[in-house]
The first five atom37 places (N, CA, C, CB, O) and aatype in JSON, in Angstrom:
{
  "aatype": [12, 2, 2, 16, 15, 16, 15, 16, 10, 5, 11, 9, 6, 11, 10, 19, 12, 3, 16, 8, 9, 10, 9, 17, 18, 10, 6, 7, 9, 6, 10, 15, 5, 5, 5, 19, 5, 9, 9, 6, 15, 5, 1, 2, 10, 2, 5, 10, 18, 9, 15, 0, 9, 15, 9, 17, 6, 19, 15, 12, 10, 9, 2, 11, 11, 11, 0, 0, 9, 15, 9, 14, 9, 8, 6, 17, 10, 2, 11, 19, 10, 15, 9, 14, 7, 10, 2, 19, 9, 3, 10, 15, 10, 16, 9, 10, 19, 6, 15, 4, 2, 10, 14, 3, 13, 3, 8, 11, 3, 14, 0, 3, 1, 12, 9, 9, 0, 15, 16, 1, 6, 9, 2, 7, 8, 10, 12, 16, 13, 3, 11, 1, 9, 10, 6, 18, 0, 2, 2, 7, 18, 10, 11, 10, 4],
  "atom_mask": [
    [1, 1, 1, 1, 1],
    [1, 1, 1, 1, 1],
    [1, 1, 1, 1, 1],
    [1, 1, 1, 1, 1],
    [1, 1, 1, 1, 1],
    [1, 1, 1, 1, 1],
    [1, 1, 1, 1, 1],
    [1, 1, 1, 1, 1],
    [1, 1, 1, 1, 1],
    [1, 1, 1, 1, 1],
    [1, 1, 1, 1, 1],
    [1, 1, 1, 1, 1],
    [1, 1, 1, 1, 1],
    [1, 1, 1, 1, 1],
    [1, 1, 1, 1, 1],
    [1, 1, 1, 1, 1],
    [1, 1, 1, 1, 1],
    [1, 1, 1, 1, 1],
    [1, 1, 1, 1, 1],
    [1, 1, 1, 1, 1],
    [1, 1, 1, 1, 1],
    [1, 1, 1, 1, 1],
    [1, 1, 1, 1, 1],
    [1, 1, 1, 1, 1],
    [1, 1, 1, 1, 1],
    [1, 1, 1, 1, 1],
    [1, 1, 1, 1, 1],
    [1, 1, 1, 0, 1],
    [1, 1, 1, 1, 1],
    [1, 1, 1, 1, 1],
    [1, 1, 1, 1, 1],
    [1, 1, 1, 1, 1],
    [1, 1, 1, 1, 1],
    [1, 1, 1, 1, 1],
    [1, 1, 1, 1, 1],
    [1, 1, 1, 1, 1],
    [1, 1, 1, 1, 1],
    [1, 1, 1, 1, 1],
    [1, 1, 1, 1, 1],
    [1, 1, 1, 1, 1],
    [1, 1, 1, 1, 1],
    [1, 1, 1, 1, 1],
    [1, 1, 1, 1, 1],
    [1, 1, 1, 1, 1],
    [1, 1, 1, 1, 1],
    [1, 1, 1, 1, 1],
    [1, 1, 1, 1, 1],
    [1, 1, 1, 1, 1],
    [1, 1, 1, 1, 1],
    [1, 1, 1, 1, 1],
    [1, 1, 1, 1, 1],
    [1, 1, 1, 1, 1],
    [1, 1, 1, 1, 1],
    [1, 1, 1, 1, 1],
    [1, 1, 1, 1, 1],
    [1, 1, 1, 1, 1],
    [1, 1, 1, 1, 1],
    [1, 1, 1, 1, 1],
    [1, 1, 1, 1, 1],
    [1, 1, 1, 1, 1],
    [1, 1, 1, 1, 1],
    [1, 1, 1, 1, 1],
    [1, 1, 1, 1, 1],
    [1, 1, 1, 1, 1],
    [1, 1, 1, 1, 1],
    [1, 1, 1, 1, 1],
    [1, 1, 1, 1, 1],
    [1, 1, 1, 1, 1],
    [1, 1, 1, 1, 1],
    [1, 1, 1, 1, 1],
    [1, 1, 1, 1, 1],
    [1, 1, 1, 1, 1],
    [1, 1, 1, 1, 1],
    [1, 1, 1, 1, 1],
    [1, 1, 1, 1, 1],
    [1, 1, 1, 1, 1],
    [1, 1, 1, 1, 1],
    [1, 1, 1, 1, 1],
    [1, 1, 1, 1, 1],
    [1, 1, 1, 1, 1],
    [1, 1, 1, 1, 1],
    [1, 1, 1, 1, 1],
    [1, 1, 1, 1, 1],
    [1, 1, 1, 1, 1],
    [1, 1, 1, 0, 1],
    [1, 1, 1, 1, 1],
    [1, 1, 1, 1, 1],
    [1, 1, 1, 1, 1],
    [1, 1, 1, 1, 1],
    [1, 1, 1, 1, 1],
    [1, 1, 1, 1, 1],
    [1, 1, 1, 1, 1],
    [1, 1, 1, 1, 1],
    [1, 1, 1, 1, 1],
    [1, 1, 1, 1, 1],
    [1, 1, 1, 1, 1],
    [1, 1, 1, 1, 1],
    [1, 1, 1, 1, 1],
    [1, 1, 1, 1, 1],
    [1, 1, 1, 1, 1],
    [1, 1, 1, 1, 1],
    [1, 1, 1, 1, 1],
    [1, 1, 1, 1, 1],
    [1, 1, 1, 1, 1],
    [1, 1, 1, 1, 1],
    [1, 1, 1, 1, 1],
    [1, 1, 1, 1, 1],
    [1, 1, 1, 1, 1],
    [1, 1, 1, 1, 1],
    [1, 1, 1, 1, 1],
    [1, 1, 1, 1, 1],
    [1, 1, 1, 1, 1],
    [1, 1, 1, 1, 1],
    [1, 1, 1, 1, 1],
    [1, 1, 1, 1, 1],
    [1, 1, 1, 1, 1],
    [1, 1, 1, 1, 1],
    [1, 1, 1, 1, 1],
    [1, 1, 1, 1, 1],
    [1, 1, 1, 1, 1],
    [1, 1, 1, 1, 1],
    [1, 1, 1, 1, 1],
    [1, 1, 1, 1, 1],
    [1, 1, 1, 0, 1],
    [1, 1, 1, 1, 1],
    [1, 1, 1, 1, 1],
    [1, 1, 1, 1, 1],
    [1, 1, 1, 1, 1],
    [1, 1, 1, 1, 1],
    [1, 1, 1, 1, 1],
    [1, 1, 1, 1, 1],
    [1, 1, 1, 1, 1],
    [1, 1, 1, 1, 1],
    [1, 1, 1, 1, 1],
    [1, 1, 1, 1, 1],
    [1, 1, 1, 1, 1],
    [1, 1, 1, 1, 1],
    [1, 1, 1, 1, 1],
    [1, 1, 1, 1, 1],
    [1, 1, 1, 0, 1],
    [1, 1, 1, 1, 1],
    [1, 1, 1, 1, 1],
    [1, 1, 1, 1, 1],
    [1, 1, 1, 1, 1],
    [1, 1, 1, 1, 1]
  ],
  "atom_positions": [
    [[-19.35, -11.32, 1.28], [-18.69, -10.86, 0.0], [-19.25, -12.14, -1.29], [-16.72, -10.83, 0.31], [-19.62, -13.27, -0.96]],
    [[-19.21, -11.66, -2.69], [-19.79, -12.34, -3.67], [-18.54, -13.35, -4.32], [-20.49, -11.24, -4.71], [-17.36, -13.09, -4.07]],
    [[-18.84, -14.21, -4.96], [-17.96, -15.35, -5.25], [-16.66, -14.67, -6.3], [-18.97, -16.67, -6.05], [-15.64, -15.32, -6.54]],
    [[-16.88, -13.47, -6.78], [-15.98, -13.07, -7.83], [-14.84, -12.57, -6.71], [-16.66, -11.82, -9.03], [-13.71, -13.07, -6.73]],
    [[-15.19, -11.62, -5.81], [-14.25, -11.03, -4.59], [-13.67, -12.45, -3.87], [-15.28, -9.94, -3.31], [-12.46, -12.36, -3.64]],
    [[-14.28, -13.75, -3.47], [-13.97, -14.56, -2.77], [-12.92, -14.95, -3.62], [-14.92, -15.39, -2.35], [-11.82, -14.82, -3.08]],
    [[-12.88, -15.47, -5.02], [-11.81, -16.06, -5.83], [-10.94, -14.95, -6.14], [-12.3, -16.77, -7.13], [-9.82, -15.28, -6.53]],
    [[-11.18, -13.63, -6.04], [-9.79, -12.48, -6.33], [-9.24, -12.61, -4.53], [-10.48, -10.21, -6.99], [-8.09, -12.32, -4.17]],
    [[-10.1, -12.98, -3.79], [-9.33, -13.34, -2.34], [-8.01, -13.92, -2.23], [-10.07, -14.28, -1.59], [-6.92, -13.55, -1.8]],
    [[-8.74, -15.54, -3.05], [-7.96, -16.68, -2.79], [-6.79, -16.48, -3.68], [-8.7, -18.02, -3.01], [-5.83, -17.24, -3.65]],
    [[-6.89, -15.33, -4.59], [-5.18, -15.27, -5.49], [-4.03, -14.22, -5.02], [-5.4, -14.73, -7.27], [-2.92, -13.9, -5.43]],
    [[-4.75, -13.91, -4.11], [-3.96, -12.62, -3.31], [-3.27, -13.3, -2.34], [-4.92, -11.39, -2.54], [-3.93, -13.83, -1.44]],
    [[-1.94, -13.41, -2.36], [-1.18, -13.66, -1.11], [-0.69, -12.69, -0.41], [-0.21, -14.36, -1.28], [-0.81, -12.55, 0.8]],
    [[0.01, -11.84, -1.33], [0.68, -10.54, -0.25], [-0.3, -9.27, -0.82], [2.82, -10.1, -0.58], [-0.72, -9.25, -1.98]],
    [[-0.55, -8.43, 0.0], [-1.52, -7.42, -0.17], [-0.7, -6.35, 0.23], [-2.87, -7.59, 0.6], [-0.18, -6.39, 1.35]],
    [[-0.53, -5.49, -0.44], [0.58, -4.24, -0.06], [-0.9, -2.89, -0.23], [2.42, -4.05, -1.72], [-1.82, -2.79, -1.04]],
    [[-0.54, -2.15, 0.84], [-1.5, -0.75, 0.73], [-0.73, 0.39, 0.34], [-2.22, -0.3, 2.13], [0.25, 0.75, 0.99]],
    [[-1.12, 0.93, -0.63], [-0.81, 2.36, -0.59], [-1.1, 3.5, 0.37], [-1.24, 2.75, -1.54], [-2.14, 3.66, 1.0]],
    [[-0.21, 4.12, 0.36], [-0.28, 5.09, 1.46], [-1.69, 5.53, 1.73], [0.58, 6.3, 1.16], [-2.18, 5.28, 2.82]],
    [[-2.44, 6.22, 0.72], [-3.45, 6.86, 1.13], [-4.74, 5.71, 1.46], [-3.71, 7.95, 0.02], [-5.8, 6.14, 1.91]],
    [[-4.59, 4.41, 1.25], [-5.17, 3.23, 1.56], [-4.85, 2.99, 2.87], [-4.82, 2.19, 0.74], [-5.86, 2.56, 3.44]],
    [[-3.67, 3.08, 3.81], [-3.45, 2.74, 5.0], [-3.84, 3.75, 5.87], [-2.25, 2.37, 5.17], [-4.15, 3.52, 7.03]],
    [[-3.85, 5.28, 5.17], [-4.66, 6.61, 5.99], [-6.18, 6.19, 6.08], [-4.57, 8.27, 5.04], [-6.9, 6.37, 7.07]],
    [[-6.48, 5.72, 5.1], [-8.41, 5.33, 5.18], [-8.49, 4.13, 5.64], [-9.41, 5.25, 3.66], [-9.54, 3.95, 6.24]],
    [[-7.65, 3.04, 5.59], [-7.82, 2.16, 6.58], [-8.01, 2.1, 8.15], [-7.04, 1.65, 6.38], [-8.78, 1.41, 8.83]],
    [[-6.79, 3.31, 8.59], [-6.7, 3.38, 10.05], [-7.63, 4.47, 10.45], [-5.23, 3.64, 10.57], [-8.27, 4.32, 11.49]],
    [[-7.79, 5.55, 9.74], [-9.14, 6.56, 9.56], [-10.58, 6.0, 9.8], [-9.21, 7.1, 8.04], [-11.37, 6.62, 10.51]],
    [[-10.95, 4.68, 9.14], [-12.04, 4.21, 9.07], [-12.89, 5.14, 7.83], [0.0, 0.0, 0.0], [-14.04, 5.52, 8.04]],
    [[-12.3, 5.39, 6.75], [-12.95, 6.17, 5.86], [-12.79, 5.81, 4.48], [-12.58, 7.42, 6.03], [-12.0, 4.9, 4.22]],
    [[-13.46, 6.42, 3.52], [-13.42, 6.1, 1.97], [-13.31, 4.29, 1.66], [-11.88, 6.99, 1.27], [-13.83, 4.0, 0.58]],
    [[-12.89, 3.4, 2.23], [-13.19, 2.19, 1.75], [-14.19, 1.6, 1.83], [-12.6, 1.53, 2.05], [-14.86, 1.71, 2.85]],
    [[-14.64, 0.72, 0.71], [-16.03, -0.11, 1.01], [-15.86, -1.16, 1.96], [-16.64, -0.81, -0.25], [-14.79, -1.51, 2.45]],
    [[-16.77, -1.54, 2.12], [-16.71, -3.05, 3.56], [-16.27, -4.11, 2.51], [-18.73, -3.74, 4.6], [-15.74, -4.96, 3.22]],
    [[-16.19, -4.51, 1.27], [-15.36, -5.26, 0.78], [-13.76, -5.02, 0.75], [-15.83, -5.37, -0.32], [-12.89, -5.87, 0.95]],
    [[-13.61, -3.87, 0.51], [-11.9, -3.35, 0.63], [-11.47, -3.89, 2.17], [-11.67, -1.25, 0.54], [-10.59, -4.75, 2.28]],
    [[-12.04, -3.42, 3.14], [-12.01, -3.67, 4.42], [-11.84, -5.05, 4.42], [-13.1, -3.18, 5.14], [-10.7, -5.51, 4.47]],
    [[-12.78, -5.74, 4.38], [-12.83, -7.64, 4.51], [-11.16, -7.87, 3.93], [-14.42, -8.7, 3.06], [-10.28, -8.47, 4.55]],
    [[-11.05, -7.37, 2.85], [-9.94, -7.68, 1.87], [-8.59, -7.64, 2.83], [-9.88, -6.5, 0.54], [-7.73, -8.49, 3.07]],
    [[-8.79, -6.16, 3.3], [-7.2, -5.62, 4.26], [-7.36, -6.86, 5.5], [-7.28, -3.41, 5.23], [-6.47, -7.67, 5.73]],
    [[-8.68, -6.81, 6.23], [-8.6, -7.74, 7.22], [-8.14, -9.3, 6.97], [-9.83, -7.7, 7.75], [-7.31, -9.79, 7.74]],
    [[-8.66, -10.05, 5.96], [-8.4, -11.18, 5.87], [-6.64, -11.42, 5.7], [-9.31, -11.62, 4.79], [-5.99, -12.33, 6.19]],
    [[-6.12, -10.21, 4.79], [-4.61, -10.53, 4.78], [-4.12, -10.12, 6.02], [-3.79, -9.86, 3.65], [-3.11, -10.67, 6.46]],
    [[-4.51, -9.48, 6.47], [-3.84, -9.2, 7.99], [-4.19, -10.29, 8.82], [-4.37, -7.8, 8.79], [-3.37, -10.59, 9.69]],
    [[-5.26, -10.98, 8.73], [-5.37, -12.22, 9.52], [-4.51, -13.42, 9.08], [-6.76, -12.64, 9.52], [-4.3, -14.4, 9.8]],
    [[-4.06, -13.26, 7.88], [-3.09, -14.5, 7.34], [-1.59, -13.83, 7.38], [-3.52, -15.06, 5.54], [-0.68, -14.4, 6.77]],
    [[-1.35, -12.71, 8.07], [0.15, -11.99, 8.2], [0.61, -11.98, 7.09], [1.21, -12.59, 9.06], [1.7, -12.53, 6.91]],
    [[-0.16, -11.26, 5.85], [0.2, -11.22, 4.1], [-0.32, -9.63, 3.96], [-0.94, -12.63, 2.83], [-0.6, -9.15, 2.87]],
    [[-0.39, -9.0, 5.02], [-0.54, -7.27, 4.74], [0.8, -6.58, 4.9], [-1.61, -6.45, 5.9], [1.59, -6.7, 5.83]],
    [[0.91, -5.69, 3.61], [2.28, -5.07, 3.91], [1.89, -3.68, 3.58], [3.63, -5.67, 3.01], [0.75, -3.33, 3.26]],
    [[2.96, -2.88, 3.69], [3.23, -1.49, 3.35], [4.89, -1.32, 3.26], [2.53, -0.49, 4.53], [5.7, -1.96, 3.94]],
    [[5.15, -0.48, 2.44], [6.6, -0.04, 1.83], [6.68, 0.83, 3.29], [6.7, 1.0, -0.02], [5.71, 1.27, 3.9]],
    [[8.04, 0.97, 3.65], [8.48, 1.96, 4.33], [8.64, 3.04, 3.83], [9.35, 1.76, 4.8], [8.84, 3.86, 4.72]],
    [[8.65, 3.43, 2.96], [8.36, 4.87, 2.34], [7.12, 5.34, 2.71], [8.39, 4.92, 0.82], [6.94, 6.56, 2.71]],
    [[6.13, 4.52, 3.05], [4.67, 5.07, 3.27], [4.64, 5.73, 4.54], [3.54, 3.96, 3.27], [3.63, 6.34, 4.89]],
    [[5.99, 5.65, 5.48], [6.06, 5.96, 6.93], [6.22, 7.2, 6.62], [7.12, 5.31, 7.89], [5.49, 8.05, 7.14]],
    [[7.12, 7.52, 5.81], [8.02, 8.87, 5.7], [6.88, 9.64, 4.71], [9.88, 8.63, 4.86], [6.73, 10.83, 4.98]],
    [[6.1, 9.14, 3.66], [4.98, 9.68, 2.98], [4.22, 10.5, 3.76], [4.18, 8.75, 2.47], [4.12, 11.71, 3.57]],
    [[3.45, 9.65, 5.02], [2.72, 9.92, 5.47], [2.78, 11.34, 6.51], [2.48, 8.84, 5.78], [1.96, 12.22, 6.74]],
    [[4.08, 11.1, 6.96], [4.81, 12.0, 8.25], [4.62, 13.7, 6.89], [7.31, 11.16, 8.9], [3.96, 14.69, 7.19]],
    [[5.34, 13.53, 5.61], [5.33, 14.4, 5.08], [4.01, 15.24, 4.47], [6.09, 14.03, 4.45], [3.95, 16.43, 4.18]],
    [[3.02, 14.26, 4.37], [1.78, 14.93, 4.42], [1.27, 15.49, 5.06], [1.12, 14.57, 4.3], [0.65, 16.4, 4.52]],
    [[1.13, 15.4, 6.48], [0.64, 15.71, 7.69], [1.61, 16.89, 8.04], [0.6, 14.46, 8.69], [1.16, 17.82, 8.71]],
    [[2.72, 16.89, 7.68], [3.15, 18.12, 7.84], [3.09, 19.55, 7.2], [4.03, 17.89, 7.87], [3.25, 20.71, 7.6]],
    [[2.69, 18.78, 5.72], [2.15, 19.76, 4.53], [1.18, 20.48, 4.59], [1.83, 19.24, 3.5], [0.99, 21.6, 4.12]],
    [[0.11, 19.36, 5.62], [-1.19, 19.83, 6.22], [-1.87, 19.29, 4.61], [-1.3, 21.85, 6.83], [-2.61, 20.07, 4.01]],
    [[-1.51, 17.74, 3.94], [-2.25, 17.48, 2.81], [-3.09, 16.65, 3.17], [-1.61, 17.08, 1.75], [-4.04, 16.29, 2.49]],
    [[-2.71, 16.13, 4.71], [-3.82, 14.93, 5.05], [-3.7, 15.28, 6.46], [-3.46, 13.13, 4.62], [-2.73, 15.83, 6.96]],
    [[-5.07, 14.81, 7.23], [-5.12, 14.79, 8.29], [-5.59, 13.22, 9.1], [-5.87, 15.89, 8.4], [-6.17, 12.29, 8.56]],
    [[-5.23, 13.28, 10.22], [-5.04, 11.86, 11.0], [-5.45, 12.51, 12.42], [-3.24, 11.05, 10.94], [-5.12, 13.61, 12.86]],
    [[-6.49, 11.25, 13.17], [-7.1, 11.68, 14.36], [-6.62, 11.81, 15.51], [-7.91, 11.1, 14.58], [-7.17, 12.32, 16.48]],
    [[-5.28, 11.21, 15.44], [-4.2, 11.49, 16.93], [-2.88, 12.02, 16.14], [-3.71, 9.72, 18.1], [-2.61, 11.97, 14.94]],
    [[-2.1, 12.58, 17.35], [-0.83, 13.16, 16.9], [-0.03, 11.9, 16.15], [0.04, 13.83, 18.25], [0.08, 10.7, 16.4]],
    [[0.54, 12.9, 14.94], [1.67, 11.45, 14.3], [2.4, 10.59, 14.82], [2.68, 11.71, 13.59], [2.49, 9.58, 14.14]],
    [[3.0, 10.57, 15.85], [4.25, 9.72, 16.46], [3.09, 8.38, 17.19], [5.48, 10.9, 17.98], [3.24, 7.16, 17.08]],
    [[1.9, 9.19, 17.96], [0.68, 7.75, 18.44], [0.41, 7.2, 17.04], [-1.2, 8.3, 19.3], [0.74, 6.03, 16.84]],
    [[-0.12, 7.87, 16.09], [-0.15, 7.14, 14.93], [0.93, 6.06, 14.25], [-0.31, 8.05, 14.17], [0.65, 4.89, 13.99]],
    [[1.78, 6.47, 14.1], [2.57, 5.85, 13.48], [3.01, 4.54, 14.62], [3.67, 6.9, 12.95], [3.23, 3.44, 14.11]],
    [[3.1, 4.63, 15.57], [2.78, 3.27, 16.57], [2.09, 2.6, 16.56], [2.59, 3.25, 17.56], [2.41, 1.42, 16.65]],
    [[0.6, 3.02, 16.46], [-0.37, 2.52, 15.76], [-0.5, 1.65, 14.9], [-0.75, 3.14, 15.37], [-1.08, 0.57, 14.96]],
    [[0.27, 2.31, 13.76], [0.31, 1.21, 12.52], [1.54, 0.31, 12.6], [0.36, 1.97, 11.01], [1.39, -0.73, 11.97]],
    [[2.67, 0.44, 13.17], [3.5, -0.33, 13.4], [3.23, -1.39, 14.74], [4.58, 0.5, 13.43], [4.0, -2.19, 15.28]],
    [[2.14, -1.12, 14.96], [1.26, -2.42, 16.11], [0.57, -3.42, 15.72], [0.18, -1.95, 16.99], [0.41, -4.45, 16.36]],
    [[0.09, -3.15, 14.57], [-0.94, -3.69, 13.9], [-0.32, -5.37, 13.61], [-1.29, -2.66, 12.48], [0.7, -5.7, 13.0]],
    [[-1.37, -6.24, 14.3], [-0.89, -7.35, 14.07], [-1.08, -7.83, 12.6], [-1.4, -8.16, 14.99], [-2.09, -7.41, 12.03]],
    [[-0.24, -8.67, 11.91], [-0.49, -9.31, 10.56], [0.19, -8.29, 9.42], [0.0, 0.0, 0.0], [0.36, -8.62, 8.25]],
    [[0.59, -6.81, 10.09], [0.92, -5.85, 9.32], [2.68, -6.04, 9.08], [0.39, -4.46, 10.05], [3.39, -5.92, 10.08]],
    [[3.26, -6.3, 7.87], [4.36, -6.0, 7.6], [5.06, -5.22, 6.89], [4.6, -6.6, 7.45], [4.6, -4.94, 5.78]],
    [[6.28, -4.66, 7.26], [6.79, -3.36, 6.45], [7.98, -3.88, 5.4], [7.49, -2.1, 7.62], [8.83, -4.64, 5.85]],
    [[8.03, -3.54, 4.24], [8.82, -3.84, 3.52], [9.96, -2.99, 3.78], [8.34, -3.87, 2.39], [9.6, -1.82, 3.96]],
    [[11.17, -3.15, 3.86], [12.16, -2.05, 4.01], [12.58, -2.11, 2.57], [13.41, -2.24, 5.18], [12.48, -2.9, 1.63]],
    [[13.13, -0.83, 2.86], [13.74, -0.19, 1.46], [15.28, -0.48, 1.16], [13.6, 1.49, 1.51], [16.26, 0.25, 1.02]],
    [[15.05, -2.12, 1.1], [16.5, -2.86, 0.34], [17.56, -1.56, -1.01], [15.6, -4.65, -0.91], [17.3, -0.59, -1.73]],
    [[18.36, -2.13, -0.75], [19.03, -1.8, -2.08], [18.43, -2.12, -3.18], [20.2, -2.32, -2.23], [18.22, -1.18, -3.94]],
    [[18.06, -3.27, -3.54], [17.21, -3.7, -4.79], [16.1, -2.8, -5.05], [16.6, -5.12, -4.63], [16.08, -2.1, -6.06]],
    [[15.15, -2.79, -4.15], [14.05, -1.62, -3.9], [14.53, -0.35, -4.79], [13.96, -1.13, -2.13], [14.06, 0.08, -5.84]],
    [[15.66, 0.1, -3.99], [15.7, 1.87, -4.69], [16.51, 1.81, -5.59], [16.25, 3.21, -3.76], [16.98, 2.93, -5.81]],
    [[17.01, 0.86, -6.4], [17.4, 0.51, -7.52], [16.58, 0.41, -8.67], [17.89, -0.42, -7.34], [16.65, 0.88, -9.8]],
    [[15.45, -0.64, -7.82], [14.47, -0.7, -8.91], [13.63, 0.81, -9.29], [13.4, -1.86, -8.43], [13.52, 1.46, -10.33]],
    [[13.27, 0.92, -8.31], [12.65, 2.19, -8.26], [12.84, 3.3, -9.36], [13.04, 2.7, -7.1], [11.97, 3.98, -9.9]],
    [[14.13, 3.32, -9.55], [14.59, 4.24, -10.55], [14.43, 3.32, -11.8], [16.16, 4.82, -10.28], [14.39, 4.05, -12.79]],
    [[14.31, 2.01, -12.15], [14.56, 1.73, -13.23], [13.05, 0.99, -13.65], [15.93, 0.96, -13.27], [13.14, -0.1, -14.2]],
    [[11.82, 1.49, -13.43], [10.44, 0.7, -13.59], [10.01, 0.76, -14.96], [9.26, 1.29, -12.69], [9.76, 1.85, -15.46]],
    [[9.89, -0.39, -15.69], [9.74, -0.09, -17.29], [8.27, 0.74, -17.35], [9.69, -1.73, -18.36], [7.3, 0.68, -16.59]],
    [[8.52, 1.6, -18.67], [7.69, 2.48, -18.77], [7.14, 3.04, -18.24], [7.21, 2.38, -19.11], [6.0, 3.19, -18.68]],
    [[7.5, 3.77, -16.91], [6.82, 4.63, -15.96], [7.69, 5.71, -15.83], [6.5, 4.0, -14.62], [8.88, 5.5, -15.6]],
    [[7.15, 7.07, -15.98], [7.92, 8.06, -16.03], [7.26, 9.05, -15.45], [8.35, 8.33, -17.19], [7.21, 10.2, -15.88]],
    [[6.55, 8.48, -14.08], [5.9, 9.3, -13.06], [7.19, 9.43, -12.23], [4.52, 8.62, -12.26], [8.01, 8.52, -12.05]],
    [[7.29, 10.84, -11.67], [8.53, 11.58, -10.87], [8.42, 10.9, -9.08], [8.21, 13.72, -10.93], [9.34, 10.45, -8.39]],
    [[6.93, 11.07, -8.74], [6.7, 10.82, -7.38], [7.94, 9.43, -7.0], [4.86, 10.4, -7.17], [7.93, 8.35, -7.59]],
    [[9.0, 9.83, -5.81], [9.74, 8.95, -5.55], [8.74, 7.86, -4.86], [10.89, 9.48, -4.8], [8.72, 6.7, -5.29]],
    [[7.97, 8.24, -3.86], [7.24, 7.44, -2.98], [6.28, 5.99, -3.71], [6.28, 8.56, -2.25], [6.11, 4.82, -3.35]],
    [[5.88, 6.69, -4.73], [5.19, 5.79, -5.18], [5.7, 5.06, -6.31], [4.13, 6.27, -5.4], [5.17, 4.08, -6.84]],
    [[6.92, 5.69, -6.65], [8.13, 4.56, -7.46], [8.33, 3.6, -6.5], [9.8, 5.22, -7.89], [7.98, 2.42, -6.61]],
    [[9.02, 4.21, -5.35], [9.22, 2.91, -4.39], [8.1, 2.04, -3.82], [9.87, 3.34, -3.2], [8.5, 0.95, -3.41]],
    [[6.75, 2.29, -3.71], [5.73, 1.66, -3.53], [5.77, 0.6, -4.69], [4.59, 2.56, -3.44], [6.04, -0.58, -4.43]],
    [[5.5, 0.99, -5.87], [5.7, -0.25, -6.54], [6.74, -1.03, -6.61], [5.51, -0.13, -7.55], [6.56, -2.24, -6.58]],
    [[7.86, -0.57, -6.71], [9.08, -1.24, -6.57], [9.16, -2.3, -5.32], [10.13, -0.16, -6.46], [9.76, -3.37, -5.34]],
    [[8.39, -1.73, -4.17], [8.53, -3.13, -3.03], [7.27, -3.71, -3.35], [8.65, -2.79, -1.13], [7.14, -4.8, -2.79]],
    [[6.27, -3.38, -4.05], [5.3, -4.62, -4.34], [6.13, -5.61, -5.05], [3.96, -4.26, -5.27], [6.51, -6.72, -4.66]],
    [[6.37, -4.94, -6.28], [6.89, -5.86, -7.07], [8.04, -6.85, -6.79], [7.16, -5.22, -8.0], [8.24, -7.93, -7.35]],
    [[8.92, -6.14, -5.61], [9.51, -6.77, -5.14], [9.4, -8.28, -4.43], [9.75, -6.05, -4.69], [10.2, -9.21, -4.43]],
    [[8.4, -8.16, -3.98], [7.59, -9.54, -2.84], [6.34, -9.92, -3.79], [6.79, -8.85, -0.85], [5.3, -10.39, -3.33]],
    [[6.53, -9.7, -5.05], [5.78, -10.22, -5.81], [3.72, -10.03, -5.3], [6.53, -11.76, -5.81], [2.77, -10.8, -5.44]],
    [[3.82, -8.91, -4.82], [2.44, -8.77, -4.09], [1.49, -8.13, -5.27], [0.0, 0.0, 0.0], [1.71, -7.98, -6.47]],
    [[0.31, -7.8, -4.44], [-0.84, -7.03, -4.92], [-1.02, -5.75, -4.55], [-1.9, -7.58, -4.62], [-0.84, -5.65, -3.34]],
    [[-1.32, -4.69, -5.08], [-1.31, -3.19, -4.42], [-2.69, -2.85, -4.54], [-0.33, -2.0, -5.19], [-3.49, -3.0, -5.46]],
    [[-2.82, -2.27, -3.22], [-4.25, -1.52, -3.16], [-4.07, -0.03, -3.64], [-4.88, -1.49, -1.54], [-3.0, 0.51, -3.38]],
    [[-4.85, 0.52, -4.2], [-4.47, 1.91, -4.79], [-5.93, 2.3, -5.45], [-3.07, 1.85, -6.04], [-6.79, 1.54, -5.9]],
    [[-5.91, 3.92, -5.33], [-6.68, 4.58, -6.04], [-6.2, 5.67, -6.94], [-7.47, 4.96, -5.27], [-6.86, 6.55, -7.49]],
    [[-4.75, 5.39, -6.98], [-3.65, 6.38, -7.65], [-4.11, 5.82, -9.06], [-1.75, 6.17, -7.18], [-4.36, 4.66, -9.37]],
    [[-4.14, 7.31, -10.04], [-5.01, 6.95, -11.51], [-3.41, 6.69, -11.87], [-6.21, 8.44, -12.62], [-3.28, 5.47, -11.96]],
    [[-2.41, 7.23, -12.05], [-0.77, 6.78, -12.56], [-0.39, 5.2, -12.04], [0.56, 7.99, -11.72], [0.6, 4.73, -12.61]],
    [[-0.77, 4.68, -11.44], [-0.25, 3.3, -10.71], [-1.52, 2.63, -11.42], [-0.13, 3.2, -8.69], [-1.19, 1.68, -12.13]],
    [[-2.6, 2.85, -11.4], [-3.57, 2.2, -11.99], [-3.47, 2.05, -13.4], [-4.65, 2.74, -11.68], [-3.38, 0.93, -13.91]],
    [[-3.48, 3.16, -14.11], [-2.84, 2.87, -15.66], [-1.47, 1.74, -15.98], [-2.25, 4.44, -16.18], [-1.42, 0.83, -16.81]],
    [[-0.38, 2.23, -14.91], [0.74, 1.13, -15.09], [0.51, 0.07, -14.86], [1.77, 1.2, -14.48], [1.25, -0.74, -15.42]],
    [[-0.61, -0.53, -13.94], [-0.53, -2.01, -13.77], [-1.69, -2.26, -14.89], [-0.86, -2.66, -12.04], [-1.75, -3.47, -15.09]],
    [[-2.59, -1.59, -15.66], [-3.2, -1.83, -16.76], [-2.34, -1.99, -17.76], [-4.05, -0.97, -17.02], [-2.71, -2.22, -18.91]],
    [[-1.38, -1.91, -17.48], [-0.21, -2.22, -18.97], [0.42, -3.52, -18.54], [1.31, -0.88, -19.27], [1.25, -3.99, -19.31]],
    [[0.2, -4.02, -17.67], [0.78, -5.39, -17.16], [2.13, -5.42, -16.19], [0.0, 0.0, 0.0], [2.65, -6.52, -16.01]],
    [[2.66, -4.37, -15.62], [3.5, -4.25, -15.02], [3.49, -4.13, -13.52], [3.91, -3.5, -15.55], [4.46, -3.87, -12.81]],
    [[2.09, -4.41, -13.09], [1.85, -4.41, -11.58], [0.75, -5.4, -11.28], [1.44, -2.95, -11.02], [0.1, -5.79, -12.25]],
    [[0.45, -5.84, -10.14], [-0.95, -6.83, -10.12], [-1.54, -5.86, -8.81], [-0.65, -8.99, -9.68], [-0.85, -5.64, -7.82]],
    [[-2.81, -5.36, -8.97], [-3.84, -4.84, -8.05], [-4.8, -5.5, -7.35], [-4.46, -4.1, -8.59], [-5.48, -6.28, -8.02]],
    [[-5.02, -5.42, -6.32], [-6.05, -5.74, -5.7], [-7.28, -5.08, -6.32], [-5.83, -5.45, -4.38], [-8.4, -5.27, -5.84]]
  ]
}
């Protein structure tokens, strides 16, 4: 990694993976070597997170055939939950309420709203390629990796 990515990595204390990042990471697709290194580094520090809603979202995507994974869903979810250093952010009452009250965010997708609220709740950085979330972060409401 270059100096820029090293300094960025040092600033990240908690990394939250968006649902598609989780899928890509476990399936070994789409992510750059640098992105995988960042994820691995945070995992080794026990500072890697997903929102609990991502478990629901993966199940929905598989059920609707909008995503594909390499093994049956129950095995895949067990694999996710057994990743050392990965923490699941429970959907607390605060996160549920905050997901409905995100400032200047009119996107209706409940999973995206809960992932953002979860990331904000733990003061983390979100890794995502979602254009609406990236725009939201560019307006200063969310930290990105």
